[in-house]
C-alpha positions as CSV (number, residue, x, y, z in Angstrom):
1,M,112.0,76.7,118.3
2,S,110.9,80.2,117.3
3,F,113.0,82.5,115.6
4,G,112.2,86.2,114.8
5,F,114.1,88.4,112.5
6,W,114.1,91.6,110.6
7,T,117.0,92.7,108.7
8,P,118.6,96.5,109.1
9,F,116.6,97.5,105.6
10,Q,113.2,95.7,107.2
11,Q,113.9,98.0,110.2
12,E,114.4,100.9,107.8
13,M,110.9,99.9,106.3
14,W,109.4,100.1,109.8
15,S,110.1,103.6,110.2
16,Y,109.2,104.4,106.6
17,F,106.0,102.8,107.3
18,L,105.2,104.5,110.6
19,D,106.5,107.7,109.0
20,V,104.6,107.7,105.6
21,H,100.9,107.1,104.7
22,T,101.2,104.2,102.9
23,G,97.7,102.4,103.6
24,P,97.4,99.5,106.3
25,C,99.6,96.8,107.3
26,F,98.9,93.1,107.4
27,L,99.9,90.0,109.7
28,D,99.7,86.7,107.9
29,A,100.6,83.1,108.6
30,A,101.4,80.3,106.1
31,F,102.4,76.8,106.2
32,D,100.9,74.2,108.5
33,L,102.2,73.3,112.2
34,Q,100.4,70.0,112.0
35,K,101.7,68.8,108.5
36,D,104.9,70.9,108.0
37,G,106.1,71.2,111.5
38,F,106.5,75.0,111.6
39,Q,104.8,78.3,110.6
40,L,105.8,81.2,109.3
41,W,104.6,84.7,110.5
42,T,105.4,87.7,108.2
43,L,104.0,91.6,109.2
44,F,104.3,93.5,106.0
45,F,102.9,96.3,104.1
46,E,102.6,97.5,100.6
47,L,104.1,100.5,98.7
48,G,102.3,100.8,95.3
49,N,102.4,97.3,94.0
50,L,105.7,96.2,96.0
51,T,104.9,93.7,99.1
52,V,107.4,95.0,101.8
53,P,107.9,92.4,104.9
54,I,108.7,94.3,107.9
55,S,109.6,91.3,110.0
56,F,109.7,87.5,110.2
57,M,109.0,84.9,112.6
58,V,109.1,80.9,112.1
59,T,108.0,79.1,114.9
60,T,107.6,75.4,115.3
61,S,105.1,75.8,118.3
62,L,102.5,79.0,118.2
63,T,101.3,80.7,121.8
64,M,99.5,83.8,121.8
65,K,102.8,84.9,124.5
66,L,105.1,84.1,121.4
67,L,103.0,86.2,119.4
68,Y,103.1,89.0,121.8
69,D,106.6,89.2,122.5
70,W,107.3,89.3,118.9
71,L,105.0,92.1,118.2
72,S,105.8,94.1,121.2
73,E,109.6,93.9,120.3
74,I,108.4,95.5,117.2
75,A,106.6,97.8,118.6
76,S,109.1,99.1,121.1
77,F,111.6,99.7,118.3
78,R,110.0,103.1,118.2
79,P,108.9,105.2,121.3
80,K,106.2,106.8,119.9
81,V,104.0,104.9,117.3
82,P,101.5,106.6,115.2
83,K,98.1,105.6,114.9
84,K,97.7,103.1,112.1
85,T,95.4,100.2,110.7
86,I,96.5,96.7,110.9
87,Y,94.4,93.8,109.2
88,V,95.3,90.4,111.4
89,N,94.4,86.7,110.7
90,T,92.4,85.3,113.4
91,M,90.1,86.8,115.9
92,K,92.9,86.0,118.5
93,A,95.2,88.1,117.1
94,H,92.7,91.0,116.9
95,E,92.2,90.7,120.6
96,L,96.0,90.6,121.2
97,I,97.1,93.3,119.2
98,G,95.2,96.1,121.5
99,P,97.2,96.1,124.3
100,I,100.5,96.1,122.3
101,L,99.5,99.1,119.9
102,P,96.5,100.5,121.7
103,D,95.8,103.4,119.5
104,W,95.7,101.2,116.4
105,D,92.4,100.0,114.5
106,V,92.9,96.4,114.2
107,R,90.7,94.6,111.5
108,Y,89.9,91.3,110.5
109,A,91.1,91.2,107.0
110,K,88.3,89.6,104.1
111,Y,90.9,87.3,102.6
112,Y,90.8,85.1,105.5
113,I,87.0,85.1,105.6
114,A,86.4,84.3,101.8
115,Q,89.2,81.7,102.2
116,E,87.6,79.7,104.7
117,L,84.0,80.1,103.2
118,R,85.6,78.7,100.3
119,E,87.5,75.6,102.1
120,L,84.4,74.9,103.5
121,V,81.8,75.1,100.7
122,L,84.2,74.7,97.7
123,R,86.5,72.3,98.6
124,S,84.7,70.0,100.6
125,D,84.8,66.4,100.2
126,C,81.6,66.1,101.9
127,A,78.9,63.4,100.8
128,E,76.2,66.1,100.7
129,P,77.5,69.0,98.7
130,Y,76.2,72.7,98.7
131,D,73.1,73.6,96.4
132,A,74.0,75.4,93.7
133,S,72.9,78.8,95.0
134,V,75.4,78.7,98.1
135,I,78.1,77.9,95.9
136,S,77.4,80.9,93.8
137,S,77.4,83.1,96.5
138,V,80.9,82.0,98.0
139,Q,82.4,81.7,94.2
140,S,81.2,85.4,94.0
141,I,82.3,86.6,97.6
142,N,85.3,88.5,96.6
143,S,83.6,90.6,94.0
144,N,80.2,91.1,95.9
145,F,80.9,90.7,99.2
146,L,78.2,91.9,101.3
147,S,75.6,90.4,99.1
148,S,77.2,87.2,99.2
149,F,77.6,87.3,102.9
150,K,73.8,88.1,103.8
151,A,73.0,85.0,101.5
152,L,75.0,82.8,103.6
153,L,73.7,83.7,107.1
154,P,70.5,81.3,106.8
155,V,72.6,78.4,105.5
156,S,72.8,76.7,109.0
157,A,75.7,74.1,108.3
158,I,77.9,77.4,107.5
159,L,76.6,79.3,110.3
160,T,77.6,76.4,112.8
161,K,81.2,75.7,111.2
162,M,82.0,79.3,111.3
163,N,80.0,80.6,113.9
164,Y,82.6,82.7,115.4
165,I,83.2,84.7,112.6
166,F,79.6,85.4,112.0
167,S,78.8,86.0,115.8
168,M,81.7,89.0,115.6
169,V,80.4,90.4,112.7
170,S,80.2,93.7,114.7
171,E,84.0,93.4,115.1
172,W,85.2,93.4,111.8
173,L,82.7,94.5,109.1
174,P,83.4,97.9,107.9
175,K,81.1,100.5,108.6
176,T,81.8,102.8,106.1
177,T,82.8,103.5,102.0
178,A,86.2,104.0,103.2
179,E,86.6,101.1,105.5
180,M,84.8,98.7,102.8
181,A,87.4,99.8,100.3
182,L,90.3,98.8,102.6
183,F,88.5,95.8,103.5
184,D,88.3,94.7,99.9
185,H,91.9,95.6,99.2
186,S,93.2,93.3,102.0
187,A,92.3,90.4,99.8
188,D,94.2,91.8,97.2
189,A,96.9,92.4,99.6
190,I,97.2,89.4,101.1
191,S,96.6,87.1,97.9
192,R,100.0,89.3,96.3
193,W,101.8,88.3,99.1
194,R,101.2,84.6,99.5
195,Y,101.7,84.6,95.8
196,Q,105.4,85.9,95.7
197,L,105.9,83.8,98.9
198,W,105.1,80.7,97.1
199,M,107.1,81.8,94.1
200,T,109.9,82.5,96.0
201,M,109.8,78.9,97.7
202,L,109.6,77.3,94.4
203,G,113.4,77.1,94.1
204,R,113.8,75.1,97.6
205,P,115.0,71.5,97.8
206,S,112.2,69.4,98.5
207,N,112.5,68.9,102.2
208,Q,110.6,70.3,105.1
209,R,113.6,72.0,106.8
210,V,113.1,75.5,108.6
211,D,116.8,76.6,107.7
212,T,116.1,76.7,104.1
213,V,113.2,78.9,104.9
214,L,115.1,81.3,106.6
215,Y,117.7,81.4,104.0
216,Y,115.2,81.9,101.0
217,L,113.5,84.5,103.2
218,H,116.9,86.4,104.4
219,S,119.3,86.0,101.2
220,V,116.2,85.9,98.4
221,F,113.1,87.4,99.0
222,I,114.4,90.6,101.1
223,P,117.6,91.5,98.8
224,G,115.0,91.4,96.0
225,V,112.7,93.9,97.6
226,E,115.6,96.2,98.6
227,K,116.4,96.5,95.3
228,S,113.0,97.2,94.1
229,F,112.1,99.5,96.8
230,R,115.8,101.6,95.9
231,E,114.8,101.5,92.0
232,R,111.4,102.8,92.7
233,K,110.9,106.3,90.9
234,D,107.4,106.5,92.3
235,Q,106.9,105.9,95.7
236,N,103.4,106.9,95.6
237,A,101.8,104.4,92.8
238,S,98.4,103.0,93.1
239,P,98.3,99.6,93.8
240,I,96.9,97.5,90.7
241,P,94.6,94.7,92.0
242,F,95.1,91.3,92.4
243,N,92.5,89.2,91.4
244,M,92.8,85.6,92.5
245,D,89.1,84.7,91.6
246,G,90.1,82.5,88.6
247,M,92.3,80.4,90.7
248,E,90.3,80.6,93.9
249,H,87.0,79.3,92.6
250,G,87.9,75.8,93.4
251,S,87.1,74.7,89.5
252,S,89.0,75.1,86.4
253,P,86.6,76.7,84.1
254,L,88.8,77.9,80.9
255,H,89.1,81.7,80.1
256,K,87.0,82.6,77.1
257,S,90.2,83.5,75.4
258,V,91.4,80.1,75.6
259,C,88.9,77.9,75.3
260,E,89.4,77.5,71.7
261,L,93.5,77.4,71.6
262,R,95.6,75.1,69.6
263,T,98.8,73.8,71.2
264,K,102.1,73.4,68.9
265,P,105.3,71.9,70.8
266,L,108.2,73.9,69.6
267,G,110.8,71.7,71.3
268,G,112.4,71.9,74.7
269,S,110.1,73.6,77.0
270,L,108.6,76.1,74.5
271,V,105.1,75.9,73.2
272,C,102.8,77.6,70.9
273,L,99.5,78.9,71.3
274,S,97.0,79.8,68.8
275,E,93.6,80.5,67.7
276,D,93.7,79.1,64.1
277,R,95.6,76.5,62.3
278,E,97.5,79.3,60.7
279,L,99.3,80.4,63.9
280,A,98.2,83.8,63.0
281,Q,97.4,84.8,66.4
282,K,99.7,83.4,69.0
283,V,101.8,83.3,72.0
284,I,104.7,81.4,73.4
285,V,104.7,79.9,76.9
286,D,108.1,78.4,78.3
287,L,106.7,75.9,80.6
288,D,110.3,75.3,82.8
289,L,110.6,79.4,83.2
290,Q,106.9,79.3,83.7
291,V,106.7,82.7,81.7
292,C,104.1,83.6,78.8
293,F,105.2,86.2,76.3
294,C,102.2,88.2,76.2
295,E,100.9,91.6,77.1
296,K,98.7,90.4,80.0
297,F,101.8,88.3,81.8
298,M,104.0,91.3,81.0
299,Q,101.9,93.7,83.2
300,S,100.4,91.0,86.3
301,K,102.9,88.2,85.9
302,T,100.1,85.7,85.4
303,C,97.7,85.2,82.3
304,P,95.0,82.8,80.9
305,H,97.7,81.2,78.5
306,L,99.5,79.9,81.6
307,V,96.9,78.7,83.3
308,F,95.7,76.7,80.3
309,C,99.3,75.4,80.0
310,M,100.0,74.5,83.5
311,P,96.8,73.5,85.2
312,S,98.5,71.2,87.9
313,A,101.7,73.5,88.3
314,I,101.9,76.9,89.7
315,H,98.8,78.5,88.2
316,H,96.0,76.1,89.8
317,P,92.7,76.8,90.8
318,M,93.1,75.4,94.1
319,L,96.4,77.8,94.8
320,P,95.2,78.3,98.3
321,R,95.3,74.5,99.2
322,L,98.7,74.2,97.3
323,L,100.2,77.2,99.2
324,H,100.3,74.8,102.4
325,D,103.0,72.6,100.4
326,I,105.4,75.6,100.2
327,P,108.3,73.8,102.1
328,R,107.8,70.8,99.5
329,A,107.1,73.0,96.2
């Protein structure tokens, strides 16, 4: 079973993306076919700090022809498609999109390279862990990609398991400063989308049914995006970096600002965090609503206080692994 859809608003956004310089678009796949029984594919772009999904496809069995047909249908919506850049999630998708959008610049997103390395090195269950220098290189790969990547090249165990990425460096590695900036941002863009998707799906019933995923995407996510888009006053706002490093390093070091915090239950789901016994410097966290009443949370929807209070819930150092559990979240 495969179901692809794009609402009238999403079709409008596809035309908007083609007509306006918004930067690249992104192709992502979430959920796990083997475990969850289906996979969600999304084509999206960013407008400032707003993630705008152009189209969704939910499928219980993925083939390259299915992916080709879905993307071809979107591409054929406009007879003339201007040249754009798209970041994809697999090298197979990299090869697939060429015939569909021949004038487009197809690139491999940094997010997936970094996540594969993190899954292999930081979250590995192997008996012989990698040495400290390898772990350090992977932990810093988001902020210092080229140096970290070069440091991993001599590691035979990594090279063997990820040879298809290392052997095709010439296909995806940025060659200019401008390309590197877009490559770096691809990690932020997809992290932001994954996080928003996960947050949206938190309210779903505890089951693995496809229809509830479709309902939340169609009736919850898209109406929210449309409302945000209609209310935007500055369509050219620069995107804010979405730093996932603290949650993706595969360990849970506390931020220095919360290492010495004291907690005081206030009744119900409210918790007070303070730096001293007199509660002179304090913040309030609502564990049910998963919000913190601090300036950092107001700006970026996450903060060290909430990570400190809910290490095993939504803010977790192994967030990418939890993303596979979206249907049961």
